[in-house]
VOGU-3710 file (C-alpha; in Angstrom, 3 decimals, decimal comma):
1> mssaistpav> -10,061/1,717/-27,389  -9,784/3,213/-23,913  -11,416/0,191/-22,340  -8,592/-1,948/-23,625  -6,182/-0,428/-21,145  -8,506/-0,233/-18,177  -6,621/-2,796/-16,095  -3,497/-1,305/-14,525  -0,253/-3,134/-14,248  0,647/-4,707/-10,932
11> tadeppdtga> 3,931/-5,379/-9,235  5,189/-8,342/-7,297  4,900/-6,670/-3,896  1,420/-5,249/-4,577  -0,884/-8,050/-5,690  -4,098/-7,269/-7,501  -7,371/-7,447/-5,682  -9,010/-10,704/-6,628  -12,168/-10,044/-4,696  -11,112/-12,534/-2,026
21> gderhrlsal> -8,439/-10,522/-0,229  -7,326/-11,200/3,322  -10,457/-10,645/5,414  -8,375/-9,762/8,460  -7,429/-6,508/6,802  -11,029/-5,563/5,966  -13,687/-3,860/8,051  -16,427/-5,250/10,234  -19,621/-3,185/10,635  -18,358/-1,800/13,962
31> gglaalslda> -14,914/-1,211/12,502  -16,487/0,618/9,566  -18,289/2,889/12,017  -14,973/3,753/13,659  -12,966/4,113/10,442  -15,485/5,817/8,154  -17,798/7,812/10,432  -15,335/10,095/12,194  -16,048/12,964/9,801  -19,799/12,749/10,346
41> masvaygpes> -19,469/12,214/14,105  -17,079/15,126/14,501  -19,519/17,411/12,670  -21,662/17,297/15,820  -19,047/19,630/17,314  -19,637/22,372/14,726  -22,952/21,577/12,961  -25,332/22,818/15,709  -23,068/25,795/16,328  -23,244/26,768/12,647
51> ivlvlaaaga> -27,057/26,837/12,885  -27,035/28,884/16,095  -24,567/31,442/14,742  -26,782/32,134/11,722  -30,027/32,301/13,714  -28,365/34,592/16,279  -28,692/37,385/13,703  -32,436/37,350/14,519  -31,847/37,524/18,263  -33,402/35,263/20,890
61> yglgftvpvt> -36,499/34,903/18,700  -34,346/33,468/15,921  -32,751/30,898/18,245  -36,231/29,486/18,783  -35,993/28,011/15,279  -32,915/25,881/16,156  -34,954/22,718/16,676  -37,113/23,066/13,506  -34,024/23,694/11,362  -32,234/20,753/12,964
71> vaiavllavl> -35,239/18,502/12,414  -35,224/19,506/8,729  -31,553/18,538/8,550  -32,345/15,244/10,302  -35,048/14,550/7,708  -32,505/15,150/4,952  -30,085/12,880/6,837  -32,690/10,104/6,937  -33,304/10,490/3,196  -29,573/10,363/2,490
81> vasyrqviaa> -29,037/7,294/4,662  -31,925/5,465/2,980  -30,611/6,509/-0,415  -27,012/5,476/0,230  -28,238/2,187/1,656  -29,771/1,592/-1,775  -26,566/2,787/-3,486  -24,535/0,243/-1,503  -26,775/-2,590/-2,719  -26,862/-1,369/-6,332
91> fpdgggsyav> -23,134/-0,591/-6,572  -21,201/-3,006/-4,321  -17,861/-2,094/-5,926  -17,952/1,278/-4,165  -17,535/4,702/-5,661  -20,816/6,200/-4,411  -22,002/9,087/-6,538  -19,242/8,501/-9,122  -20,340/4,909/-9,735  -24,025/5,895/-9,909
101> akahlgrrta> -23,418/8,772/-12,327  -21,085/6,690/-14,485  -23,785/4,047/-14,936  -26,765/6,349/-15,498  -25,811/9,984/-16,153  -22,838/9,869/-18,496  -19,087/10,168/-18,167  -18,810/13,937/-17,705  -21,434/14,018/-14,962  -19,658/11,115/-13,278
111> ltaaaslvid> -16,374/12,997/-13,427  -18,066/16,054/-11,901  -19,266/13,877/-9,020  -15,795/12,379/-8,633  -14,156/15,808/-8,680  -16,557/17,085/-6,023  -15,767/14,125/-3,786  -12,006/14,457/-4,287  -12,158/18,125/-3,289  -14,383/17,413/-0,306
121> yilnvavsvt> -12,215/14,568/0,967  -9,087/16,715/0,779  -10,806/19,643/2,503  -12,185/17,315/5,152  -8,667/16,303/6,130  -7,501/19,909/6,350  -10,603/21,149/8,204  -10,657/18,236/10,655  -6,995/18,532/11,553  -7,042/22,319/11,911
131> agvaaltsav> -10,265/22,190/13,968  -8,775/19,612/16,312  -5,592/21,601/16,749  -7,634/24,809/17,228  -9,519/23,130/20,076  -6,208/22,075/21,587  -4,624/25,522/21,321  -7,749/27,036/22,871  -7,104/24,901/25,930  -3,319/25,435/25,843
141> pslyddrvwl> -2,722/28,919/24,344  1,076/28,553/24,549  0,881/26,090/21,617  -0,810/28,565/19,279  2,385/29,648/17,484  3,213/26,007/16,734  -0,215/25,147/15,291  1,087/24,422/11,769  3,604/21,895/13,093  0,920/20,377/15,318
151> clgvlalvta> -1,374/20,034/12,286  1,355/18,311/10,296  2,101/16,018/13,229  -1,538/14,913/13,519  -1,685/14,400/9,738  1,496/12,291/9,845  0,006/10,129/12,619  -3,251/9,481/10,740  -1,324/8,780/7,516  1,014/6,316/9,234
161> vnlrgiaesa> -1,893/4,411/10,776  -3,712/4,194/7,417  -0,593/2,925/5,653  -0,924/-0,120/7,918  -4,425/-0,802/6,592  -7,965/0,500/7,059  -8,772/-2,302/9,519  -5,782/-1,199/11,586  -7,039/2,389/11,590  -10,452/1,153/12,764
171> rwfmvptavf> -8,850/-0,590/15,737  -6,864/2,527/16,647  -9,817/4,911/16,392  -12,566/2,730/17,876  -11,935/3,867/21,462  -11,850/7,654/20,730  -15,044/7,293/18,664  -16,808/5,390/21,433  -15,702/7,908/24,100  -16,980/10,835/22,015
181> vlsilaiivv> -20,336/9,244/21,174  -20,931/8,197/24,792  -19,968/11,691/25,965  -22,477/13,366/23,644  -25,203/10,889/24,609  -24,417/11,537/28,279  -24,838/15,288/27,717  -28,229/14,708/26,091  -29,567/12,192/28,625  -28,403/14,105/31,709
191> glfrdapast> -29,482/17,434/30,238  -33,022/16,230/29,557  -33,438/15,553/33,280  -32,307/19,041/34,314  -34,619/21,996/34,694  -31,744/24,486/34,664  -28,073/24,501/33,659  -25,774/22,780/36,148  -23,088/25,388/35,391  -22,502/28,431/33,191
201> aaaaghasvl> -18,845/28,839/34,089  -17,619/28,078/30,558  -19,439/31,084/29,051  -18,899/33,433/31,995  -17,083/36,612/31,014  -17,467/36,018/27,273  -19,378/38,481/25,097  -22,588/37,257/23,470  -22,875/37,466/19,691  -26,684/37,523/19,866
211> aenatavgal> -28,311/40,360/17,919  -30,536/42,665/19,977  -34,026/43,998/19,177  -34,566/41,480/16,351  -38,018/39,921/16,212  -38,392/38,635/12,628  -37,033/35,550/10,945  -37,134/35,521/7,141  -37,083/32,557/4,794  -33,589/33,493/3,584
221> lllkafaagc> -32,216/33,383/7,130  -33,771/29,966/7,683  -32,284/28,732/4,396  -28,863/30,034/5,433  -29,184/28,307/8,807  -30,242/25,094/7,070  -27,311/25,325/4,654  -24,872/26,058/7,486  -26,134/23,110/9,515  -25,833/20,810/6,530
231> saltgveava> -22,085/20,761/7,198  -23,047/18,108/9,768  -23,972/15,762/6,894  -20,509/15,569/5,354  -19,165/12,050/5,631  -22,523/10,289/5,171  -21,409/9,133/1,714  -18,071/7,662/2,877  -19,485/4,200/3,637  -20,959/3,841/0,130
241> navpsfrtpr> -17,639/4,901/-1,375  -15,670/2,261/0,536  -17,846/-0,870/0,252  -14,909/-3,021/-1,044  -13,098/-2,348/2,250  -15,683/-4,340/4,253  -15,576/-8,024/5,115  -17,899/-10,505/3,452  -20,864/-10,070/3,140  -19,739/-6,563/2,182
251> vkraqhteva> -23,103/-5,118/1,188  -24,876/-6,068/4,409  -22,022/-4,896/6,615  -21,801/-1,583/4,770  -25,580/-1,088/4,984  -25,577/-1,792/8,721  -22,767/0,730/9,154  -24,653/3,363/7,136  -27,836/2,925/9,177  -25,952/2,984/12,492
261> lgallgvmli> -24,146/6,156/11,431  -27,387/7,874/10,443  -29,181/6,849/13,635  -26,386/8,015/15,938  -25,864/11,270/14,059  -29,598/12,068/13,972  -30,064/11,383/17,691  -27,069/13,537/18,602  -28,069/16,476/16,385  -31,702/16,608/17,534
271> glavligrfh> -30,760/15,962/21,156  -28,259/18,826/21,233  -30,728/21,143/19,474  -33,380/20,385/22,113  -30,890/21,168/24,897  -29,929/24,469/23,250  -33,574/25,543/23,499  -34,072/23,999/26,945  -31,145/25,875/28,479  -31,661/29,035/26,327
281> lqpvdgvtvl> -27,997/28,975/25,296  -26,553/31,852/23,289  -23,436/31,807/21,095  -20,533/33,639/22,729  -17,056/34,589/21,601  -14,326/32,078/22,423  -16,530/29,232/23,716  -18,190/26,610/21,534  -21,867/25,738/21,875  -20,880/22,128/22,581
291> aqladaslgh> -18,689/23,282/25,481  -21,609/25,279/26,893  -23,888/22,245/26,586  -21,369/20,019/28,369  -21,072/22,656/31,098  -24,854/22,970/31,449  -25,521/19,217/31,553  -22,511/17,739/33,319  -21,232/20,700/35,304  -17,778/22,278/35,147
301> gvgffvvqfa> -15,980/19,195/36,413  -14,493/15,938/35,163  -17,333/15,275/32,722  -16,863/18,675/31,077  -13,157/18,105/30,470  -13,716/14,544/29,225  -16,086/15,939/26,580  -13,589/18,635/25,595  -10,717/16,172/25,344  -12,803/13,659/23,368
311> tvvllglaan> -13,856/16,461/20,998  -10,258/17,524/20,425  -9,175/13,950/19,678  -12,108/13,126/17,410  -11,814/16,367/15,445  -8,146/15,650/14,871  -8,838/12,080/13,788  -11,930/12,855/11,677  -9,562/13,067/8,717  -9,563/9,264/8,769
321> tsfgglpvlm> -12,885/9,211/6,892  -11,124/10,658/3,859  -8,332/8,103/4,109  -10,962/5,363/3,985  -13,014/6,788/1,103  -10,746/8,707/-1,273  -8,234/5,913/-2,092  -11,111/3,604/-3,115  -12,582/6,348/-5,308  -9,158/6,985/-6,878
331> dllardnhlp> -8,854/3,251/-7,544  -12,102/3,341/-9,561  -10,983/6,456/-11,438  -7,641/4,830/-12,235  -9,337/1,679/-13,534  -11,411/3,893/-15,823  -8,227/5,621/-17,057  -9,071/8,991/-15,488  -6,162/8,867/-13,031  -2,695/7,273/-13,272
341> hvfalradrq> -2,913/3,479/-12,874  -0,579/3,593/-9,890  -3,572/4,652/-7,754  -5,180/1,229/-8,389  -2,289/-0,704/-6,843  -2,816/-2,326/-3,436  -0,222/-3,253/-0,860  -0,289/-6,497/1,106  -2,617/-5,052/3,783  -5,244/-4,030/1,204
351> vyrygvlfla> -3,853/-0,470/1,338  -4,055/1,869/-1,642  -0,779/3,365/-0,514  -0,436/5,846/-3,388  -3,933/7,207/-2,766  -3,138/7,557/0,955  0,154/9,352/0,256  -1,432/11,636/-2,355  -4,116/12,678/0,128  -1,502/13,291/2,818
361> vvsaallvgs> 0,741/15,435/0,589  -2,071/17,618/-0,825  -3,614/18,066/2,637  -0,238/19,025/4,072  0,102/21,696/1,381  -3,346/23,058/2,311  -2,440/23,106/6,001  0,768/25,011/5,359  -0,939/27,386/2,909  -3,705/28,220/5,383
371> ggdvndlvpl> -1,285/28,633/8,262  -3,276/26,083/10,249  -6,265/28,458/10,408  -9,556/26,592/10,211  -11,470/29,780/9,307  -9,663/29,909/5,953  -10,900/26,427/5,049  -14,414/26,123/6,479  -16,093/28,332/3,795  -14,975/25,788/1,183
381> fsigvfvgft> -16,181/22,803/3,151  -19,331/20,782/2,358  -20,006/22,341/-1,080  -18,336/19,534/-2,982  -20,103/16,794/-1,083  -23,535/18,310/-1,745  -22,804/18,376/-5,464  -22,049/14,662/-5,144  -25,207/14,099/-3,065  -27,395/15,684/-5,732
391> icqvgmvrhw> -25,809/13,832/-8,648  -26,077/10,550/-6,757  -29,791/11,040/-6,006  -30,617/11,958/-9,620  -28,639/8,962/-10,842  -30,523/6,623/-8,522  -33,858/7,918/-9,861  -32,626/6,987/-13,340  -31,430/3,625/-11,990  -34,875/2,697/-10,632
401> yrnrpagwrr> -36,635/3,915/-13,784  -34,404/1,805/-16,025  -34,454/-1,414/-13,963  -37,963/-1,114/-12,488  -37,717/-3,724/-9,709  -40,550/-4,302/-7,252  -41,405/-1,063/-5,450  -39,292/1,025/-7,818  -41,688/3,999/-7,761  -41,394/4,330/-3,991
411> kaalngfgav> -37,598/4,099/-4,171  -37,405/6,586/-7,048  -39,673/9,010/-5,171  -37,367/8,809/-2,142  -34,313/9,577/-4,251  -36,127/12,312/-6,161  -37,155/14,007/-2,922  -33,578/13,758/-1,717  -32,291/15,247/-4,972  -34,557/18,279/-4,549
421> ltgvatvvvt> -33,420/18,801/-0,948  -29,695/18,401/-1,657  -29,963/20,482/-4,843  -31,497/23,361/-2,888  -28,835/22,957/-0,205  -26,086/23,038/-2,868  -27,374/26,288/-4,378  -27,887/27,951/-0,992  -24,511/26,865/0,432  -22,652/27,985/-2,708
431> gtkftegawg> -24,533/31,294/-2,921  -24,129/32,221/0,740  -20,451/31,281/0,859  -19,402/32,372/-2,641  -17,552/35,518/-1,546  -16,046/33,694/1,449  -14,031/31,359/-0,748  -16,639/29,103/-2,354  -15,697/30,625/-5,716  -12,521/28,546/-5,465
441> ivvalpllvv> -14,574/25,340/-5,511  -16,607/26,631/-8,468  -13,335/27,082/-10,363  -11,601/23,932/-9,106  -14,420/21,536/-10,041  -14,293/22,047/-13,833  -10,493/22,188/-13,785  -10,354/18,797/-12,093  -12,813/17,378/-14,635  -10,587/18,711/-17,444
451> lfeaihrsyg> -7,595/17,001/-15,807  -9,444/13,668/-15,617  -10,370/13,900/-19,297  -6,808/14,839/-20,296  -5,476/11,746/-18,513  -8,139/9,631/-20,218  -7,104/10,949/-23,639  -3,450/10,217/-22,867  -4,261/6,606/-22,023  -6,288/6,418/-25,228
461> rigerlelgr> -3,270/7,538/-27,255  -1,053/5,042/-25,435  -3,529/2,258/-26,176  -3,606/3,264/-29,837  0,188/3,149/-30,093  0,336/-0,215/-28,325  -2,511/-1,536/-30,509  -4,312/-2,819/-27,453  -7,457/-4,763/-28,267  -6,158/-5,762/-31,698
471> vpgavtrqrs> -4,605/-8,984/-32,978  -0,912/-8,156/-33,593  0,985/-9,128/-36,694  3,179/-12,217/-37,010  6,250/-12,513/-34,781  9,414/-11,928/-36,832  13,080/-12,080/-35,987  14,705/-8,642/-35,877  18,358/-7,797/-36,417  19,555/-6,162/-33,235
481> lvvvpvtait> 22,649/-4,397/-31,956  23,534/-4,092/-28,273  25,827/-1,288/-27,093  27,555/-1,675/-23,699  29,200/1,426/-22,126  32,413/0,493/-20,251  35,044/2,414/-18,289  37,296/-0,427/-17,073  37,719/-4,198/-17,248  35,999/-5,747/-14,246
491> rltrdglsaa> 33,673/-8,600/-13,372  30,825/-6,145/-13,986  32,118/-5,577/-17,543  32,287/-9,343/-18,141  28,718/-9,919/-16,915  27,442/-7,013/-18,998  29,053/-8,279/-22,212  27,839/-11,835/-21,540  24,269/-10,607/-21,140  24,566/-8,441/-24,265
501> lslgdevfav> 25,776/-11,401/-26,369  22,656/-13,318/-25,374  20,404/-10,402/-26,366  21,700/-9,192/-29,734  23,077/-10,323/-33,054  25,991/-7,916/-32,663  27,576/-6,270/-29,634  29,749/-3,160/-29,333  31,511/-1,988/-26,200  31,946/1,804/-26,115
511> tvvhdpadae> 34,004/4,049/-23,893  34,013/7,840/-23,735  37,590/9,136/-23,949  38,408/12,063/-21,670  42,079/11,270/-21,023  44,187/9,736/-23,876  46,434/7,964/-21,342  43,490/6,208/-19,707  42,128/5,285/-23,133  45,475/3,778/-24,151
521> alrrdwelwq> 45,621/1,687/-20,970  42,053/0,392/-21,479  42,784/-0,420/-25,127  45,919/-2,386/-24,165  44,110/-4,366/-21,449  41,211/-5,054/-23,850  43,570/-6,588/-26,426  45,106/-8,789/-23,740  41,669/-9,909/-22,465  40,198/-10,550/-25,929
531> pgvplleipe> 36,477/-10,802/-24,947  35,414/-11,202/-28,579  33,598/-7,840/-28,550  35,031/-4,774/-30,344  35,792/-1,706/-28,205  34,845/1,617/-29,810  36,189/4,916/-28,495  34,111/8,132/-28,439  36,331/11,247/-28,143  34,950/13,934/-25,803
541> dhrrlgqpia> 36,704/17,205/-24,896  34,146/18,572/-22,380  34,164/15,634/-19,924  30,516/14,809/-20,660  29,382/11,190/-20,376  25,726/10,685/-21,289  25,378/12,998/-24,294  28,337/11,564/-26,310  26,910/8,047/-25,980  23,441/9,318/-26,976
551> dfvnrlgeeh> 24,928/11,021/-30,068  26,793/7,805/-30,974  23,598/5,731/-30,673  21,700/8,223/-32,855  24,375/7,950/-35,561  23,993/4,170/-35,498  20,231/4,582/-35,843  20,622/6,818/-38,873  22,427/3,995/-40,682  19,236/1,845/-40,506
561> aydrltvlip> 21,362/-1,293/-40,412  19,508/-2,682/-37,391  15,839/-3,121/-36,518  16,478/-2,643/-32,815  19,157/-0,730/-30,899  19,638/-1,626/-27,242  21,975/-0,029/-24,729  22,805/-2,297/-21,786  24,238/-0,453/-18,774  26,011/-2,696/-16,235
571> evepahwwqr> 26,035/-1,228/-12,707  26,466/-2,219/-9,092  23,470/-2,756/-6,778  24,618/-1,967/-3,211  23,832/-4,482/-0,483  22,762/-1,725/1,955  20,772/1,462/1,359  23,458/3,704/2,845  25,991/2,440/0,297  24,053/4,216/-2,474
581> alqnrrgavi> 25,843/7,406/-1,414  29,142/5,739/-2,444  28,069/5,154/-6,054  29,318/7,338/-8,919  25,852/7,395/-10,591  27,347/6,920/-14,095  24,566/4,512/-15,010  21,857/7,027/-14,080  23,561/9,785/-16,103  23,787/7,598/-19,220
591> dralrrhtda> 20,219/6,321/-18,747  18,800/9,850/-18,490  20,626/11,056/-21,623  19,568/8,033/-23,685  15,889/8,224/-22,678  15,779/11,946/-23,328  17,610/12,061/-26,668  17,304/8,616/-28,355  14,754/5,949/-29,276  17,024/3,121/-28,115
601> vvcrlrmrm> 15,875/0,474/-25,646  17,701/1,039/-22,359  18,445/-1,912/-20,049  20,149/-1,522/-16,680  21,861/-4,724/-15,552  22,385/-4,563/-11,799  24,900/-6,817/-10,066  24,111/-7,142/-6,344  27,204/-6,841/-4,176
//
């Protein structure tokens, strides 16, 4: 029965997606790289540093493992890119791990994948914005006390751009993305030609966090470093989630974007790791590893500050990846009746505006709750996406086994290897960060799945009551009564009674009597007008309006003389928005009382001024 209500209603100003939407408002491959890769690109700013900070516990000897750990992460990145390239082809309607799990692993597993992605997308917005603002306040300390307002300002900017369409956001963010990528590549290329750091001014005077007298590196430490560095892989799945946002041919454009993202990210991660070893950099308090690398390669001049500025901008805008991926995922969930159908509505620029606004509001609450402190959010980051990675890989193994196309064993082996790697990463990341806040994700995931299932059951009950999917009985004429609340004789009263006479077999006009003198005047004018509709008076001593009419309607219903009771409320529709403040809101009061306390059909007839 639930499938019978899978298609949400649409409104006149938000047409349904017919599969041939306006291509101008969709993404090219280059636009997809700008709109959907900011999260992954920005992770270059903190991924290598996360590895170095963990390995620093083993001293200078431990830092020697930076390149091997980074190469392992790059191998996992290559596996993920190859896997998601296959996901894009197999599931062109988007949804990533949710779509894969729904097709091959069952509904509850699919909902777990969806919940993990929802959590990760929301956290990505909060982490990206707070990290960008933290970089800004590090450069301008006087702004530190205003960091929450700065975070909300950046979030409002990204939200406003995305409400104009994902293609519009790609155009806005293409230049910052290009500047950042070229800056990182410049650091790598120039640094590889240097025998020694060009400058160490950035780290001068800052205390090293390197452990002393440590000469052993255990497997657990390497696993922790690997898990910490895996934060650089968040965002890899965003392209597969947002395939419908690309221009035709969508699959090829999305695949090209995925490969380009993986290639750029892999080159940047390995290149920076090589430079960390080449320049023997150590993590220090108050200065990022990326800042030290820019200082060592480009010197403490214009190039250094360009890198810092580009990093600040890209970190702040990395939230855009979530705005490109989450609304599409919520659309799929809504079409499957696991979220309210409003999230499946599109505006005229192919914008899932309700998904965008939901993401903005929840992220704003996180930003305010954390006080704009990135350290409160980072421990929660990346866990959800690795749950989704693992489910997606397992689902793809099942996909190849069921369909068995040419070369399916090779493809299934690739996905199986990826599932093992991401599964290990999920366990290690969750275990090492559990006491730092990861327990919150462990609790939130099942709660979100329960919420999805509760919404699904509600839609099932609605479908049952509406008898969707069944052939209804014969159409019969029903005896109906229309009640029209009035307070005076005006053109609005005339139009309301005229509409009521066309709707029902019988019409009553009712007025709530608060002042006997006013009631006598209305009664006298009614007899002079003679509209052909009886006027009934409802005495009321407590100056209430809605409840007396609701009680009157319920008494009529108890008589069972009519098959249908309708209350038609005539009211004025102001010509300008500011004139709404001049209205008495009687119609809204009556409407609320009737919907809360009666089973009558309520119609509001608005006359535009």
